[in-house]
Wavefront OBJ file of the C-alpha trace (Angstrom):
o trace
v -41.511 160.366 10.455
v -39.135 158.528 12.357
v -38.304 154.808 11.023
v -39.825 155.784 7.492
v -36.528 154.502 5.520
v -33.599 157.008 6.786
v -31.099 155.786 9.090
v -30.973 156.809 13.026
v -28.173 159.081 12.483
v -30.483 160.941 10.233
v -33.177 161.031 12.279
v -31.359 162.009 15.327
v -29.987 165.182 13.246
v -33.417 166.110 12.311
v -34.867 165.893 16.175
v -31.998 167.880 17.368
v -31.813 170.418 14.961
v -34.238 173.385 13.293
v -37.074 171.505 11.813
v -37.531 173.494 9.271
v -34.071 174.276 7.767
v -31.357 171.670 6.923
v -27.978 172.481 4.545
v -28.218 170.498 1.198
v -25.408 168.144 0.750
v -22.464 169.092 -1.494
v -22.861 166.987 -4.667
v -26.962 168.091 -4.278
v -25.759 171.687 -4.307
v -23.775 170.980 -7.172
v -27.214 169.550 -9.259
v -29.179 172.575 -7.937
v -26.662 175.088 -9.461
v -26.444 173.073 -12.700
v -29.803 174.508 -14.367
v -29.716 176.798 -17.084
v -32.661 177.600 -19.330
v -31.198 175.333 -21.979
v -30.856 172.265 -19.789
v -33.310 172.303 -16.978
v -32.266 169.703 -13.746
v -35.422 167.870 -14.383
v -36.025 163.798 -14.384
v -39.151 163.375 -16.288
v -41.113 160.142 -16.511
v -44.538 158.654 -17.327
v -46.358 155.805 -15.940
v -49.124 154.559 -18.122
v -51.932 152.878 -16.121
v -54.275 149.924 -17.416
v -57.708 151.319 -15.944
v -59.210 154.281 -14.733
v -57.359 155.760 -11.783
v -58.882 157.456 -8.690
v -57.524 160.933 -8.218
v -58.772 161.006 -4.648
v -57.155 157.730 -4.094
v -53.764 158.784 -5.693
v -53.853 161.831 -3.248
v -54.200 159.814 -0.459
v -51.523 157.502 -1.421
v -48.976 160.060 -1.822
v -49.745 161.906 1.582
v -49.282 158.708 2.898
v -46.047 157.563 1.234
v -44.532 159.953 -1.180
v -44.763 162.627 1.463
v -42.913 160.577 4.244
v -39.915 162.057 2.631
v -39.615 165.338 3.982
v -37.758 166.284 0.651
v -41.021 166.558 -1.002
v -42.389 169.551 1.405
v -39.156 171.402 1.326
v -38.124 174.331 -1.354
v -34.483 174.489 -2.007
v -33.135 177.551 -1.251
v -29.686 178.973 -2.236
v -27.660 182.284 -0.546
v -24.716 183.467 -0.859
v -23.414 181.248 2.177
v -25.005 178.235 0.780
v -28.336 176.034 0.017
v -30.518 174.569 2.104
v -33.679 172.666 2.389
v -36.471 174.751 4.222
v -39.917 173.449 5.222
v -42.569 175.187 2.656
v -45.059 176.364 5.445
v -48.033 177.085 2.638
v -47.666 173.282 1.176
v -50.621 172.057 -0.963
v -50.475 169.126 -2.187
v -53.235 169.772 -5.214
v -50.533 172.282 -6.354
v -48.124 169.456 -7.028
v -50.493 166.799 -7.907
v -52.607 168.367 -11.205
v -55.400 167.177 -13.116
v -55.166 167.550 -16.888
v -56.486 166.689 -20.558
v -54.644 165.990 -23.935
v -56.724 167.981 -26.728
v -57.557 166.475 -30.034
v -57.057 162.692 -30.359
v -55.292 162.571 -27.151
v -52.862 159.763 -28.775
v -49.271 158.888 -28.630
v -48.319 162.241 -30.728
v -50.255 164.470 -28.349
v -49.025 162.897 -25.379
v -45.409 163.286 -26.452
v -46.127 167.190 -27.436
v -47.369 167.446 -23.632
v -44.476 165.850 -21.924
v -42.165 167.915 -24.435
v -43.344 170.930 -23.180
v -43.290 169.967 -19.320
v -39.520 168.783 -19.887
v -39.215 172.553 -21.534
v -40.604 174.269 -18.508
v -38.826 174.984 -15.454
v -40.542 173.958 -11.906
v -41.299 177.078 -9.600
v -38.480 177.266 -7.050
v -40.798 179.181 -4.446
v -42.325 175.577 -4.102
v -40.890 172.100 -3.663
v -39.474 171.271 -6.688
v -41.698 168.634 -7.910
v -44.930 167.844 -10.078
v -47.159 165.077 -10.923
v -49.690 165.873 -13.548
v -52.650 163.303 -13.827
v -53.415 162.744 -17.795
v -57.033 161.297 -17.654
v -58.441 161.293 -21.410
v -55.026 159.512 -23.343
v -56.397 156.773 -25.478
v -54.468 154.059 -23.988
v -55.432 154.901 -20.535
v -54.604 157.259 -17.499
v -50.970 158.638 -17.473
v -49.294 160.117 -14.728
v -46.353 162.293 -15.907
v -43.565 163.240 -12.928
v -41.237 166.205 -12.952
v -38.818 166.388 -10.171
v -35.675 168.248 -9.825
v -32.277 166.376 -9.924
v -31.323 168.185 -6.535
v -33.483 165.962 -4.903
v -32.320 162.283 -5.818
v -30.843 160.690 -8.597
v -33.019 158.006 -10.766
v -32.025 154.781 -8.809
v -33.474 156.664 -5.629
v -36.570 157.762 -7.271
v -36.945 154.464 -8.800
v -37.222 153.452 -5.014
v -39.096 156.573 -4.300
v -41.955 155.216 -6.935
v -41.751 151.383 -5.486
v -42.656 152.757 -2.292
v -45.871 154.161 -3.924
v -46.989 150.726 -5.234
v -48.294 147.510 -4.075
v -48.222 143.857 -5.475
v -52.080 143.614 -5.682
v -55.008 146.202 -6.322
v -55.995 145.636 -2.662
v -53.253 147.503 -1.401
v -50.996 147.208 2.051
v -51.276 148.915 5.513
v -50.788 152.812 6.015
v -47.394 154.034 5.430
v -47.774 155.528 8.748
v -47.158 152.131 10.310
v -43.482 152.409 10.651
v -42.524 148.497 11.177
v -44.911 147.393 8.269
v -43.097 150.057 6.511
v -39.644 149.185 7.177
v -40.117 145.744 6.046
v -41.583 146.559 3.056
v -38.854 148.975 2.021
v -36.118 146.218 3.179
v -37.736 143.932 0.407
v -38.103 146.593 -2.298
v -34.387 147.662 -1.795
v -33.214 144.136 -3.334
v -34.599 145.428 -6.653
v -31.287 147.287 -6.434
v -28.778 144.414 -6.429
v -28.612 144.138 -9.728
v -26.885 147.416 -10.298
v -23.391 148.054 -10.266
v -22.030 149.611 -7.461
v -18.297 149.712 -7.255
v -15.791 150.581 -4.751
v -15.931 153.849 -2.966
v -12.336 153.859 -2.247
v -10.723 157.015 -2.743
v -14.020 159.173 -2.802
v -12.935 161.518 0.053
v -9.233 161.831 -1.710
v -11.181 162.678 -4.984
v -13.104 165.169 -3.336
v -10.049 166.644 -1.994
v -8.061 166.622 -4.688
v -10.903 168.249 -6.918
v -11.107 171.058 -4.241
v -7.213 171.609 -4.746
v -7.420 171.696 -8.555
v -10.661 174.290 -8.515
v -8.651 175.947 -6.185
v -5.850 176.428 -9.326
v -8.414 177.825 -11.598
v -8.705 178.024 -15.191
v -5.018 177.530 -15.495
v -5.061 173.464 -14.770
v -8.149 173.483 -17.128
v -6.447 174.944 -19.908
v -3.135 173.609 -19.461
v -2.630 169.589 -19.898
v 0.741 170.081 -19.071
v 0.069 171.859 -15.581
v -2.641 168.890 -14.859
v -0.230 166.502 -15.558
v 2.155 167.750 -12.460
v -0.548 166.187 -10.373
v -0.335 162.751 -12.136
v 3.455 162.552 -10.809
v 1.880 161.625 -7.470
v 1.511 158.151 -9.460
v -2.316 157.669 -7.564
v -4.706 156.158 -9.663
v -7.535 158.779 -8.227
v -5.160 161.555 -9.520
v -4.677 160.035 -12.934
v -8.615 159.258 -13.612
v -9.043 163.074 -12.412
v -6.827 164.328 -14.872
v -7.765 162.102 -17.691
v -11.156 163.445 -17.440
v -10.236 166.549 -17.240
v -7.829 166.658 -20.021
v -9.695 164.379 -22.422
v -9.983 165.913 -26.276
v -13.282 167.438 -27.087
v -16.169 165.245 -28.522
v -15.870 165.840 -32.517
v -17.974 167.994 -33.963
v -21.161 166.364 -35.471
v -24.931 166.884 -35.829
v -25.326 166.439 -32.062
v -23.358 169.477 -31.114
v -24.465 173.003 -31.715
v -25.959 176.132 -29.691
v -28.641 174.549 -27.485
v -32.247 176.484 -27.265
v -34.653 175.989 -24.615
v -37.211 173.511 -26.025
v -36.600 169.676 -25.585
v -38.321 167.305 -27.422
v -39.286 163.508 -26.161
v -39.627 160.187 -27.839
v -40.229 156.736 -26.518
v -40.058 153.276 -28.403
v -42.277 150.467 -28.008
v -41.463 148.191 -25.328
v -39.250 145.120 -25.697
v -39.039 141.602 -24.361
v -36.403 141.356 -21.760
v -36.355 137.689 -22.183
v -35.130 138.160 -25.993
v -32.488 140.910 -24.680
v -31.043 138.200 -22.215
v -31.052 135.434 -24.754
v -29.088 137.500 -26.910
v -26.567 138.518 -24.179
v -26.259 134.777 -23.419
v -25.615 133.893 -26.788
v -22.554 136.492 -27.427
v -21.201 136.102 -23.866
v -22.117 139.477 -22.794
v -24.171 141.548 -20.493
v -27.847 142.540 -21.032
v -26.482 146.186 -20.634
v -23.859 145.919 -23.493
v -26.670 144.643 -25.896
v -28.896 147.718 -25.445
v -25.905 150.084 -25.773
v -25.009 148.570 -28.728
v -28.444 148.912 -30.227
v -28.762 152.488 -28.996
v -25.451 153.004 -30.795
v -26.756 151.508 -34.174
v -29.778 153.429 -33.899
v -28.027 156.615 -33.678
v -25.593 155.383 -36.296
v -28.447 154.868 -38.636
v -30.223 158.331 -38.070
v -27.048 160.023 -38.916
v -26.643 158.007 -41.813
v -30.440 158.651 -42.806
v -29.545 162.451 -42.490
v -26.744 162.309 -45.040
v -23.629 161.724 -43.235
v -21.082 159.921 -44.511
v -20.359 156.094 -43.240
v -16.350 156.755 -44.071
v -16.570 160.044 -41.619
v -18.762 158.687 -38.847
v -16.701 159.515 -35.688
v -17.125 157.461 -32.302
v -18.878 160.168 -29.967
v -18.833 160.062 -25.936
v -21.853 159.714 -23.824
v -21.707 160.044 -19.755
v -23.140 157.176 -18.077
v -24.302 157.500 -14.323
v -22.977 154.635 -12.334
v -24.693 154.109 -8.996
v -22.199 154.516 -5.942
v -25.044 154.240 -3.199
v -24.401 151.432 -0.934
v -27.440 149.306 -0.838
v -27.972 149.609 2.913
v -28.429 153.193 1.895
v -31.113 152.421 -0.886
v -33.921 154.489 0.496
v -32.231 157.642 1.149
v -32.558 160.635 -1.408
v -30.058 162.719 -2.747
v -27.549 162.056 -5.599
v -25.090 159.232 -5.184
v -23.612 158.621 -8.441
v -20.579 159.319 -10.388
v -19.998 159.614 -14.004
v -17.674 157.451 -16.937
v -17.058 158.916 -20.404
v -18.391 155.839 -22.756
v -17.097 156.129 -26.215
v -20.092 154.779 -28.539
v -18.540 153.271 -31.522
v -20.471 154.841 -34.126
v -17.731 154.339 -36.870
v -18.069 150.241 -36.582
v -20.161 149.330 -39.505
v -20.954 145.786 -38.141
v -23.635 145.021 -35.339
v -21.501 142.461 -33.599
v -18.260 144.952 -33.903
v -20.072 147.291 -32.186
v -21.182 144.821 -29.327
v -18.182 143.643 -28.359
v -16.439 147.277 -28.706
v -18.985 148.356 -26.227
v -18.238 145.120 -24.077
v -14.765 146.110 -24.267
v -14.695 149.533 -23.215
v -17.507 148.796 -20.301
v -15.182 146.188 -19.019
v -12.393 148.952 -18.754
v -14.531 151.647 -17.421
v -15.807 149.266 -14.710
v -12.393 148.161 -13.165
v -11.519 152.083 -13.306
v -12.542 154.443 -10.729
v -13.588 157.447 -12.946
v -17.208 157.325 -11.218
v -15.982 157.791 -7.836
v -13.586 160.544 -9.142
v -16.347 162.113 -10.640
v -18.551 162.251 -7.789
v -16.191 163.432 -5.618
v -15.318 166.380 -8.223
v -19.058 167.272 -8.196
v -19.008 167.386 -4.020
v -16.129 169.842 -4.523
v -17.684 171.666 -7.036
v -21.040 172.195 -4.849
v -18.417 173.422 -2.063
v -17.011 176.030 -4.303
v -18.666 179.418 -5.431
v -21.496 179.044 -7.960
v -19.582 181.290 -10.471
v -17.028 178.815 -10.986
v -19.306 175.754 -11.476
v -20.702 176.723 -14.973
v -17.352 177.097 -16.763
v -16.051 173.873 -15.288
v -18.948 171.937 -16.181
v -19.382 173.527 -19.564
v -15.815 172.297 -20.350
v -16.460 168.616 -18.947
v -19.469 168.443 -21.146
v -17.835 169.449 -24.243
v -16.310 166.028 -23.761
v -19.297 164.449 -24.552
v -22.243 164.383 -26.708
v -25.055 162.416 -24.869
v -25.987 161.235 -21.485
v -27.049 157.468 -21.298
v -28.414 155.720 -18.229
v -29.941 152.023 -17.494
v -31.910 151.484 -14.586
v -33.308 148.291 -14.109
v -36.666 148.171 -12.281
v -38.879 145.779 -10.907
v -39.836 142.380 -12.904
v -43.330 142.125 -11.545
v -46.744 143.723 -12.222
v -47.316 146.632 -9.753
v -50.311 148.496 -8.829
v -50.502 152.467 -7.881
v -53.882 153.683 -6.159
v -55.494 150.329 -6.927
v -54.530 150.449 -10.594
v -52.288 148.399 -12.516
v -49.227 150.303 -14.022
v -48.425 148.900 -17.413
v -45.728 150.865 -18.691
v -43.221 153.542 -17.205
v -40.508 155.539 -18.775
v -38.090 158.473 -18.045
v -35.893 161.002 -19.505
v -32.523 161.562 -18.121
v -31.515 165.689 -17.991
v -28.536 166.819 -19.613
v -25.962 169.165 -18.554
v -23.713 171.902 -19.779
v -23.990 171.857 -23.742
v -25.066 168.331 -23.838
v -28.109 168.290 -26.009
v -29.084 164.649 -26.274
v -30.231 161.944 -23.340
v -30.820 158.453 -23.760
v -32.871 156.671 -21.103
v -33.164 152.515 -20.932
v -35.437 151.046 -18.222
v -37.122 147.679 -17.585
v -40.062 146.902 -16.043
v -42.258 143.283 -15.647
v -40.220 141.889 -18.175
v -40.209 144.503 -20.543
v -37.394 146.992 -21.995
v -38.543 150.599 -22.654
v -36.116 152.989 -24.538
v -36.689 157.005 -24.258
v -34.802 159.829 -25.711
v -34.949 163.594 -25.163
v -33.554 165.898 -27.416
v -32.496 169.606 -28.069
v -35.062 170.956 -30.745
v -32.243 172.440 -32.451
v -29.987 169.690 -32.701
v -32.725 166.677 -33.108
v -36.100 168.227 -33.834
v -37.645 164.507 -34.336
v -36.208 162.154 -31.672
v -38.720 159.452 -32.687
v -36.638 159.360 -35.762
v -33.915 157.928 -33.605
v -35.705 155.955 -31.102
v -37.956 153.948 -34.012
v -34.295 152.457 -34.962
v -33.914 150.906 -31.756
v -35.967 147.810 -32.500
v -34.459 146.935 -35.852
v -30.823 147.427 -34.347
v -31.690 145.191 -31.716
v -33.237 142.569 -34.266
v -29.894 142.222 -35.819
v -28.191 141.020 -32.956
v -30.995 138.640 -32.150
v -30.869 137.252 -36.213
v -27.163 136.847 -35.338
v -27.649 134.902 -32.227
v -30.134 132.366 -33.799
v -27.660 131.550 -36.390
v -25.136 130.471 -33.755
v -24.318 126.770 -33.063
v -27.147 125.812 -30.180
v -23.991 123.993 -28.257
v -21.142 126.269 -29.546
v -19.484 129.135 -27.399
v -19.815 132.635 -28.132
v -17.156 133.324 -30.649
v -17.000 136.734 -32.071
v -14.663 135.954 -35.652
v -17.756 133.257 -36.232
v -20.308 135.512 -35.592
v -18.696 138.444 -37.996
v -18.494 135.869 -40.525
v -22.173 135.035 -40.598
v -22.972 139.013 -40.571
v -20.925 139.358 -43.840
v -23.204 136.869 -45.410
v -26.561 138.073 -43.896
v -29.307 140.785 -44.651
v -28.750 142.087 -40.985
v -25.722 144.310 -41.969
v -25.771 147.585 -42.589
l 1 2 3 4 5 6 7 8 9 10 11 12 13 14 15 16 17 18 19 20 21 22 23 24 25 26 27 28 29 30 31 32 33 34 35 36 37 38 39 40 41 42 43 44 45 46 47 48 49 50 51 52 53 54 55 56 57 58 59 60 61 62 63 64 65 66 67 68 69 70 71 72 73 74 75 76 77 78 79 80 81 82 83 84 85 86 87 88 89 90 91 92 93 94 95 96 97 98 99 100 101 102 103 104 105 106 107 108 109 110 111 112 113 114 115 116 117 118 119 120 121 122 123 124 125 126 127 128 129 130 131 132 133 134 135 136 137 138 139 140 141 142 143 144 145 146 147 148 149 150 151 152 153 154 155 156 157 158 159 160 161 162 163 164 165 166 167 168 169 170 171 172 173 174 175 176 177 178 179 180 181 182 183 184 185 186 187 188 189 190 191 192 193 194 195 196 197 198 199 200 201 202 203 204 205 206 207 208 209 210 211 212 213 214 215 216 217 218 219 220 221 222 223 224 225 226 227 228 229 230 231 232 233 234 235 236 237 238 239 240 241 242 243 244 245 246 247 248 249 250 251 252 253 254 255 256 257 258 259 260 261 262 263 264 265 266 267 268 269 270 271 272 273 274 275 276 277 278 279 280 281 282 283 284 285 286 287 288 289 290 291 292 293 294 295 296 297 298 299 300 301 302 303 304 305 306 307 308 309 310 311 312 313 314 315 316 317 318 319 320 321 322 323 324 325 326 327 328 329 330 331 332 333 334 335 336 337 338 339 340 341 342 343 344 345 346 347 348 349 350 351 352 353 354 355 356 357 358 359 360 361 362 363 364 365 366 367 368 369 370 371 372 373 374 375 376 377 378 379 380 381 382 383 384 385 386 387 388 389 390 391 392 393 394 395 396 397 398 399 400 401 402 403 404 405 406 407 408 409 410 411 412 413 414 415 416 417 418 419 420 421 422 423 424 425 426 427 428 429 430 431 432 433 434 435 436 437 438 439 440 441 442 443 444 445 446 447 448 449 450 451 452 453 454 455 456 457 458 459 460 461 462 463 464 465 466 467 468 469 470 471 472 473 474 475 476 477 478 479 480 481 482 483 484 485 486 487 488 489 490 491 492 493 494 495 496 497 498 499 500 501 502 503 504 505
């Protein structure tokens, strides 16, 4: 497997150590231990194909490309002394790539029920922690439903993995068993990730050390902000960020907080043109990500109002947002290389423009902080400690947010898998601790896809939130069209326009 996307040091270690077993990294160990019946640590996804998919050709593609990543042939084994990857001597590809069919009309409602069932069912830990389900009778074409455990890789890495399965034309490309050709192709694919936020990793080692120190102090620090504040006297930005994250007030009690169950529900919206989103972002002088998060915020707000919540009593809620910390030169590696930031969603703002500019301000503030690096270091510290300590710490942190929100930019050209065109793709981010809502945004081939996963006890019909994304975006689009063609973005002017337009709440 030398030369298949791993750096030389990794290759050397793999050749000079036990080929069937290797330690799981500290951060990946944390994600392995994070799983519980009410929140399974799986990244779920779907790929909608344009035409009939050749199952045997798909198996061949997976064998030649997907399985060159050794993680997909390894089991995750946890023992008292730590966790490690172990080669599955009984690996059978057909136990991981399954053919299936939907009942009844085999429409989107049936597909959503099928994906929801899979999202609620744990993977078999006696095997490598992934599965692909090939749905062959969906009315809009074949569908591949994926389930991959978070301990294997984060979303950024998994998009890269799936890119390695694809081709720019139906005819395909040379086999993955030709290392030089493979390396060149993978280097080209890595450029997809140049658009991702990659803040500096300065202070990451110190954050890990400090996380260990604070964990060693036990619950005393977590329960007493005054004690935690003693660490801040060191006047270090890293220290302040870690203390800030640990001592945030719990998120307000809303309909998105409560006792979780074991059933998840998924939904996804019709794709939106990426060009329209870019035009709105340019009109208002903000980023595409700001526009999308503002639309998400508006959709959640409208759902809460429709459920009987008072607009005067709506409080902002936090979402944990993954931030990529993976250096571009390591884009092809698996594992988890991201930190988390706490973003407060402005649900209390009744103006779409106020929500947009509030999101922009809060995102800019987070980008200039080291919060993401601190949380990555803290997770690494948790992975080093005893598993019995991890759950209460993560449960405490999860009380400080009500949702997980992630935005992953994908390739902007059509791609083919096993000779078939990929029309659309979507994924659902897992939640940790007591969080019961996950929002995922993915762009592909000039379109933006929205997906939502919820705990059934909290939101039984996530489609009632997801269906509002488009209308919330259209409010911003409408306002952008009312701005002067030669004018500069002006929040005050835009808000005045909003007050006189039918696009307000």
